[in-house]
FIVO-860687 format. One line per 10 residues: number of its first residue (from 1); their letters; for each residue x, y, z of C-alpha. Coordinates in steps of 0.05 Angstrom, whole numbers, plus 5000, padded with zeros to 4 digits. Example, Ala and Ser with C-alpha at 12.3 -4.5 7.8 and 13.67 -1.06 7.14 Angstrom:
2
1) AS) 5246,4910,5156 ~ 5273,4979,5143
END
This chain:
526
1) MDFPLTVHAI) 7905,2694,5022 ~ 7862,2751,5035 ~ 7915,2803,5050 ~ 7887,2878,5050 ~ 7911,2923,4994 ~ 7917,2989,5032 ~ 7957,3053,5037 ~ 7979,3028,5108 ~ 8008,2965,5076 ~ 8053,3012,5034
11) VRRARSLHFA) 8068,3055,5099 ~ 8090,2989,5139 ~ 8134,2971,5077 ~ 8167,3041,5073 ~ 8180,3040,5150 ~ 8210,2969,5154 ~ 8246,2967,5092 ~ 8261,3035,5063 ~ 8269,3073,5130 ~ 8340,3100,5109
21) REVVSRLPDG) 8321,3122,5035 ~ 8320,3198,5025 ~ 8262,3245,5012 ~ 8288,3312,4989 ~ 8246,3374,4987 ~ 8256,3444,4963 ~ 8245,3490,5021 ~ 8207,3559,5019 ~ 8271,3594,5018 ~ 8302,3560,4960
31) SVGRTTYGAV) 8346,3513,4997 ~ 8338,3437,5000 ~ 8316,3398,5062 ~ 8332,3323,5071 ~ 8295,3271,5110 ~ 8281,3194,5106 ~ 8222,3150,5093 ~ 8230,3126,5167 ~ 8224,3200,5192 ~ 8164,3215,5144
41) VERAERLTVA) 8128,3151,5165 ~ 8138,3170,5240 ~ 8111,3239,5226 ~ 8052,3209,5186 ~ 8036,3169,5245 ~ 8039,3231,5289 ~ 7991,3264,5238 ~ 7944,3206,5244 ~ 7940,3214,5318 ~ 7933,3289,5313
51) LGSIGIAPGD) 7876,3284,5265 ~ 7838,3237,5312 ~ 7851,3287,5372 ~ 7815,3341,5335 ~ 7757,3299,5318 ~ 7774,3270,5250 ~ 7740,3201,5240 ~ 7744,3150,5187 ~ 7706,3172,5124 ~ 7720,3243,5141
61) RVATFGWNHA) 7751,3286,5084 ~ 7817,3320,5097 ~ 7840,3368,5044 ~ 7908,3390,5027 ~ 7925,3455,4995 ~ 8001,3457,4980 ~ 8060,3440,4937 ~ 8104,3381,4930 ~ 8145,3372,4991 ~ 8157,3324,5051
71) EHLEAYLGVP) 8097,3347,5093 ~ 8049,3334,5033 ~ 8077,3263,5029 ~ 8067,3257,5106 ~ 7990,3274,5090 ~ 7989,3224,5029 ~ 8007,3169,5081 ~ 7979,3191,5144 ~ 7906,3216,5124 ~ 7888,3149,5093
81) SCGAVLHTLN) 7919,3108,5148 ~ 7870,3135,5198 ~ 7814,3119,5155 ~ 7800,3188,5132 ~ 7800,3208,5060 ~ 7854,3251,5031 ~ 7827,3307,4984 ~ 7881,3342,4945 ~ 7856,3413,4925 ~ 7884,3443,4863
91) VRLHPDELAY) 7916,3510,4881 ~ 7916,3535,4809 ~ 7835,3536,4810 ~ 7793,3596,4818 ~ 7762,3609,4885 ~ 7694,3598,4863 ~ 7714,3528,4836 ~ 7750,3511,4900 ~ 7692,3532,4943 ~ 7646,3487,4902
101) IANHAGDRAA) 7693,3428,4906 ~ 7708,3432,4982 ~ 7630,3434,4990 ~ 7618,3379,4946 ~ 7670,3337,4981 ~ 7649,3358,5050 ~ 7718,3373,5073 ~ 7724,3377,5151 ~ 7795,3398,5156 ~ 7850,3428,5108
111) IVDASLLPQF) 7924,3421,5113 ~ 7952,3491,5078 ~ 8017,3517,5059 ~ 8033,3582,5095 ~ 8048,3615,5030 ~ 7980,3596,5001 ~ 7940,3624,5059 ~ 7916,3684,5020 ~ 7889,3641,4965 ~ 7858,3594,5014
121) EAFRARTPIE) 7826,3650,5054 ~ 7793,3674,4987 ~ 7745,3612,4990 ~ 7751,3582,5060 ~ 7691,3620,5087 ~ 7646,3587,5037 ~ 7663,3517,5055 ~ 7646,3469,5113 ~ 7723,3466,5133 ~ 7726,3469,5210
131) HVIVVGGEAP) 7801,3459,5223 ~ 7859,3493,5185 ~ 7928,3468,5195 ~ 7987,3510,5173 ~ 8050,3481,5142 ~ 8116,3518,5137 ~ 8098,3582,5179 ~ 8063,3608,5239 ~ 7985,3596,5246 ~ 7939,3655,5248
141) AGMLAYEELL) 7891,3660,5306 ~ 7839,3602,5299 ~ 7887,3559,5258 ~ 7932,3502,5280 ~ 8010,3500,5269 ~ 8030,3436,5234 ~ 8093,3427,5271 ~ 8062,3441,5338 ~ 8007,3393,5325 ~ 8053,3338,5308
151) AASDPALFVE) 8101,3352,5369 ~ 8040,3347,5414 ~ 8019,3282,5385 ~ 8048,3221,5420 ~ 8068,3167,5369 ~ 8057,3112,5420 ~ 7983,3129,5415 ~ 7982,3108,5343 ~ 7939,3048,5331 ~ 7935,3018,5261
161) VELDEQSAAS) 7862,3022,5243 ~ 7834,2960,5207 ~ 7819,2981,5138 ~ 7774,2954,5087 ~ 7812,2957,5022 ~ 7748,2976,4987 ~ 7739,3040,5030 ~ 7758,3106,5002 ~ 7829,3130,5013 ~ 7832,3195,4972
171) CCYTSGTTGM) 7793,3235,4924 ~ 7809,3286,4865 ~ 7763,3326,4820 ~ 7764,3330,4745 ~ 7784,3397,4714 ~ 7712,3415,4699 ~ 7726,3432,4623 ~ 7653,3409,4611 ~ 7606,3432,4669 ~ 7621,3432,4741
181) PKGVLYSHRC) 7686,3389,4767 ~ 7666,3316,4785 ~ 7691,3279,4842 ~ 7732,3212,4837 ~ 7740,3170,4898 ~ 7801,3123,4902 ~ 7796,3059,4945 ~ 7857,3034,4981 ~ 7859,2975,4935 ~ 7857,3023,4874
191) LALHALSVST) 7919,3059,4900 ~ 7955,2998,4920 ~ 7945,2964,4852 ~ 7960,3030,4815 ~ 8026,3036,4852 ~ 8044,2965,4835 ~ 8022,2973,4765 ~ 8066,3036,4751 ~ 8125,3002,4785 ~ 8128,2946,4731
201) VDSLAVAQRE) 8184,2945,4681 ~ 8141,2959,4621 ~ 8106,3015,4657 ~ 8141,3071,4690 ~ 8190,3023,4725 ~ 8193,3062,4788 ~ 8246,3019,4831 ~ 8293,3027,4893 ~ 8350,3047,4847 ~ 8314,3104,4821
211) TVLPVVPMFH) 8315,3176,4839 ~ 8246,3204,4823 ~ 8228,3275,4812 ~ 8151,3286,4804 ~ 8145,3352,4774 ~ 8069,3338,4766 ~ 8037,3373,4830 ~ 8016,3331,4886 ~ 7951,3365,4882 ~ 7940,3338,4813
221) VNAWGLPYAA) 7910,3267,4808 ~ 7957,3232,4861 ~ 8019,3260,4828 ~ 8008,3207,4776 ~ 8012,3156,4835 ~ 8089,3170,4841 ~ 8089,3184,4918 ~ 8056,3118,4933 ~ 8100,3080,4882 ~ 8166,3111,4909
231) AMTGAKLVLP) 8145,3095,4979 ~ 8129,3027,4960 ~ 8191,3012,4925 ~ 8238,3055,4965 ~ 8258,3099,4908 ~ 8294,3164,4929 ~ 8239,3221,4921 ~ 8256,3292,4901 ~ 8200,3345,4914 ~ 8207,3410,4877
241) ASRLDAASLL) 8156,3450,4917 ~ 8132,3509,4877 ~ 8197,3521,4836 ~ 8179,3494,4771 ~ 8221,3534,4727 ~ 8272,3505,4682 ~ 8335,3530,4721 ~ 8306,3507,4792 ~ 8288,3437,4761 ~ 8352,3432,4725
251) ELIVTEQVTL) 8387,3447,4793 ~ 8353,3392,4826 ~ 8363,3342,4768 ~ 8440,3351,4769 ~ 8451,3359,4843 ~ 8409,3301,4864 ~ 8424,3257,4808 ~ 8350,3249,4787 ~ 8341,3186,4741 ~ 8264,3192,4728
261) AAGVPTVFLP) 8224,3256,4720 ~ 8153,3266,4708 ~ 8107,3324,4681 ~ 8068,3357,4628 ~ 8099,3377,4561 ~ 8098,3453,4581 ~ 8147,3436,4637 ~ 8197,3402,4598 ~ 8199,3443,4538 ~ 8236,3499,4573
271) ILEALDAAPG) 8284,3449,4602 ~ 8298,3424,4532 ~ 8310,3495,4507 ~ 8360,3505,4566 ~ 8397,3440,4551 ~ 8403,3459,4476 ~ 8424,3530,4489 ~ 8482,3510,4533 ~ 8506,3437,4513 ~ 8547,3408,4564
281) RHDVSALHTV) 8530,3460,4619 ~ 8481,3418,4655 ~ 8505,3343,4676 ~ 8439,3307,4661 ~ 8477,3243,4650 ~ 8441,3206,4710 ~ 8369,3224,4681 ~ 8350,3166,4634 ~ 8276,3178,4631 ~ 8227,3234,4626
291) VIGGAAAPRA) 8155,3214,4632 ~ 8106,3260,4596 ~ 8033,3260,4604 ~ 7974,3309,4610 ~ 7981,3325,4533 ~ 8013,3292,4476 ~ 8088,3298,4472 ~ 8109,3332,4406 ~ 8155,3288,4364 ~ 8208,3344,4365
301) LIEGFDRHGV) 8206,3341,4443 ~ 8222,3266,4440 ~ 8278,3274,4388 ~ 8308,3335,4427 ~ 8317,3295,4494 ~ 8344,3241,4454 ~ 8402,3285,4433 ~ 8420,3293,4507 ~ 8414,3218,4520 ~ 8346,3224,4554
311) QVLHAWGMTE) 8288,3180,4534 ~ 8218,3209,4534 ~ 8168,3161,4555 ~ 8095,3176,4533 ~ 8041,3163,4586 ~ 7967,3173,4583 ~ 7914,3174,4632 ~ 7855,3212,4668 ~ 7829,3232,4737 ~ 7781,3174,4731
321) MAPIGTVGRV) 7841,3127,4725 ~ 7880,3144,4784 ~ 7910,3163,4731 ~ 7958,3123,4690 ~ 7922,3085,4634 ~ 7972,3070,4580 ~ 8049,3074,4571 ~ 8088,3083,4504 ~ 8144,3032,4511 ~ 8175,3006,4446
331) PAELAGAPYE) 8145,2937,4432 ~ 8194,2878,4437 ~ 8183,2865,4364 ~ 8213,2933,4346 ~ 8274,2924,4389 ~ 8319,2922,4329 ~ 8277,2966,4285 ~ 8312,3033,4253 ~ 8308,3098,4298 ~ 8250,3127,4258
341) TQLSARAKQG) 8205,3065,4267 ~ 8220,3063,4343 ~ 8210,3139,4344 ~ 8138,3132,4313 ~ 8125,3078,4366 ~ 8147,3123,4422 ~ 8103,3179,4397 ~ 8038,3138,4409 ~ 8007,3134,4480 ~ 8020,3058,4483
351) RPVPFVEARA) 7990,2995,4515 ~ 7947,2994,4574 ~ 7983,2983,4637 ~ 7968,2919,4681 ~ 7896,2915,4707 ~ 7870,2964,4654 ~ 7835,2942,4591 ~ 7817,2987,4529 ~ 7768,2985,4473 ~ 7741,3038,4423
361) RGDEGLVPWD) 7670,3052,4402 ~ 7647,3080,4337 ~ 7578,3102,4309 ~ 7565,3027,4288 ~ 7595,2996,4350 ~ 7660,2971,4374 ~ 7715,2988,4321 ~ 7769,2937,4302 ~ 7843,2944,4324 ~ 7871,2960,4256
371) GASYGELEVR) 7903,3021,4269 ~ 7857,3061,4224 ~ 7788,3061,4251 ~ 7765,3119,4294 ~ 7724,3108,4360 ~ 7717,3133,4428 ~ 7762,3103,4477 ~ 7730,3061,4532 ~ 7768,3034,4593 ~ 7757,2991,4654
381) GASVAAQYMG) 7801,2964,4707 ~ 7823,2959,4781 ~ 7843,3033,4781 ~ 7785,3059,4738 ~ 7727,3094,4774 ~ 7660,3058,4774 ~ 7622,3124,4782 ~ 7631,3199,4803 ~ 7618,3222,4871 ~ 7544,3237,4885
391) GDGAESFTAD) 7524,3204,4820 ~ 7542,3261,4777 ~ 7557,3245,4701 ~ 7525,3176,4700 ~ 7524,3180,4624 ~ 7600,3167,4625 ~ 7598,3100,4649 ~ 7567,3040,4605 ~ 7519,2991,4629 ~ 7569,2936,4625
401) GWFRTGDVVT) 7624,2972,4667 ~ 7667,3015,4619 ~ 7682,3086,4627 ~ 7676,3131,4567 ~ 7740,3172,4566 ~ 7716,3224,4511 ~ 7783,3212,4474 ~ 7776,3194,4400 ~ 7830,3141,4387 ~ 7855,3087,4339
411) IDPDGTVVIQ) 7879,3020,4366 ~ 7936,2985,4329 ~ 7931,2906,4322 ~ 7980,2898,4380 ~ 7939,2934,4428 ~ 7975,3005,4425 ~ 7928,3063,4431 ~ 7938,3126,4395 ~ 7901,3186,4417 ~ 7875,3226,4354
421) DRAKDLIKSG) 7840,3279,4396 ~ 7789,3296,4446 ~ 7718,3286,4422 ~ 7701,3354,4429 ~ 7765,3380,4396 ~ 7763,3338,4331 ~ 7749,3382,4272 ~ 7696,3357,4223 ~ 7708,3390,4154 ~ 7662,3372,4096
431) GEWISSVALE) 7640,3305,4131 ~ 7715,3286,4145 ~ 7752,3287,4210 ~ 7817,3327,4226 ~ 7861,3313,4284 ~ 7881,3379,4322 ~ 7931,3338,4360 ~ 7971,3314,4298 ~ 7974,3383,4270 ~ 7995,3415,4337
441) NALMGHPAVA) 8053,3366,4343 ~ 8075,3379,4271 ~ 8075,3454,4284 ~ 8114,3448,4348 ~ 8168,3409,4310 ~ 8188,3472,4276 ~ 8250,3501,4311 ~ 8219,3570,4315 ~ 8153,3548,4349 ~ 8147,3542,4427
451) EAAVVAVPHE) 8074,3526,4430 ~ 8017,3511,4380 ~ 7941,3501,4390 ~ 7893,3481,4332 ~ 7817,3495,4340 ~ 7755,3491,4295 ~ 7720,3554,4272 ~ 7657,3555,4236 ~ 7657,3554,4158 ~ 7597,3566,4112
461) RWGERPLAVV) 7614,3511,4061 ~ 7653,3460,4102 ~ 7622,3467,4168 ~ 7686,3472,4208 ~ 7758,3489,4187 ~ 7822,3488,4227 ~ 7854,3549,4254 ~ 7926,3548,4286 ~ 7948,3592,4343 ~ 8024,3593,4348
471) VLRDGATVTA) 8069,3620,4401 ~ 8144,3633,4380 ~ 8208,3619,4418 ~ 8241,3679,4441 ~ 8280,3714,4386 ~ 8251,3668,4333 ~ 8217,3689,4271 ~ 8173,3650,4220 ~ 8117,3667,4172 ~ 8048,3632,4169
481) DELRAELEPR) 8067,3609,4097 ~ 8130,3582,4121 ~ 8095,3542,4171 ~ 8039,3522,4122 ~ 8097,3497,4077 ~ 8125,3454,4134 ~ 8057,3420,4141 ~ 8044,3406,4069 ~ 8087,3346,4059 ~ 8056,3307,4117
491) FARWWLPDEI) 7982,3322,4110 ~ 7927,3319,4059 ~ 7916,3392,4031 ~ 7847,3396,4064 ~ 7878,3383,4131 ~ 7917,3447,4129 ~ 7896,3505,4173 ~ 7859,3560,4134 ~ 7891,3608,4181 ~ 7954,3611,4227
501) VFADAIPKTA) 7953,3666,4276 ~ 8009,3686,4323 ~ 7998,3702,4397 ~ 8042,3717,4460 ~ 8010,3662,4499 ~ 7959,3604,4494 ~ 7909,3601,4549 ~ 7919,3539,4591 ~ 7879,3501,4647 ~ 7900,3494,4718
511) TGKFRKTALR) 7937,3429,4699 ~ 7976,3460,4640 ~ 7931,3436,4582 ~ 7909,3484,4525 ~ 7843,3518,4541 ~ 7817,3506,4474 ~ 7744,3530,4494 ~ 7776,3599,4506 ~ 7809,3598,4439 ~ 7747,3577,4403
521) DLHRRG) 7706,3630,4437 ~ 7757,3684,4420 ~ 7767,3671,4345 ~ 7696,3654,4331 ~ 7685,3726,4354 ~ 7738,3747,4303
END
């Protein structure tokens, strides 16, 4: 049967089946607000009516500039439901980048947190944005107050727009680490199938019985699809707003009995430190899974959460993939294997999720799935972009419909993908490849190390050599020689960093990844 796979199909399901399930949000004053999917959907439909009243038409871009809260969820559901395109702007970007992105997307309206208005005003004048709708506070002159706009909208006027599942529902922009940020449009079909895919048992297993805490921001690549998956399945949703420190997150995990949380490693490292520092103080017995993506989860982080009865589930993806691409579940054939064997499997990025296919290409063509041959990962699937907005970056897409990820991988015989490095971050020393990711994970396994980044620096004889930048935990001490000794049993001697330097912090991108370009530039200058 030709049944349209649309965001509004998810909305109808949330309204009819999950209307009483809770949506919890951290409020600006630090307290917790509670609502339900039924109320969220009713308000999302009011938002749809309101957008039409100010002239927003199907295909128009409506930006959001806000944190994780119920109003942002209303935009996730309400904007695509009227045929408009939801465009989540990353609040951590520079005003110049935001101005470029809003112009490139052609945003006509923006829904903005009151607390973020000063940041928004730093670039708004350089954009085509006509209407500004303010959430969580009074609207300055010339802007609209979100609550007043919704109150004036009659839900009886809501009409379900007939949507083509292939039409655009939302868009996000890449981080722009190489050149200007590139826009990625997601169709309704893409978002619906992605929500279904990440809800399967062998993927993220989002289900009605779960209480889901997306620490990953809603302004970052659809919050990994979790808001749509939670609304589709009826999972209780806990939204932390801007309070992403370990104490605030642990409070929500404990009080709301969170079972599934998701975010980047830099978020969960301090949470693990807090659990280790005061064993038994925080009751995290309900929390069974922490999904980590955005960067490789150090083996020590996986083992650390195991001590507290919490499973770390590795996931990998990209903006161009909506974003989940692989999930590192332990294969069925290893169900009875020793802990160390299972741990090694969990440290890998895993197998592609349903409706995603993967292959790797080396200098001589496609490489075998032997767990040893290096190649650039290429992917295709129902939630993988076919092109960038405006035709940018056409070289990233093959003639036969695959997306070139820029990640260098090996693929095991069973299809498990292991990210070895970003192509631009691999270190080529004396004609041989060195994985910066493997060295980083090993360094972060040392109890004194909080963070570690490894980059290539020029070398007269070998072309490039690895240099490690290390941030120590508070109060911890360790020498460069001691860290090198930690690495020696695990790696060939020529892999070992020529120099290990200590820093107060490692530069990061807006999404929490190490900004290795900045490190390379700094250390190449000495």
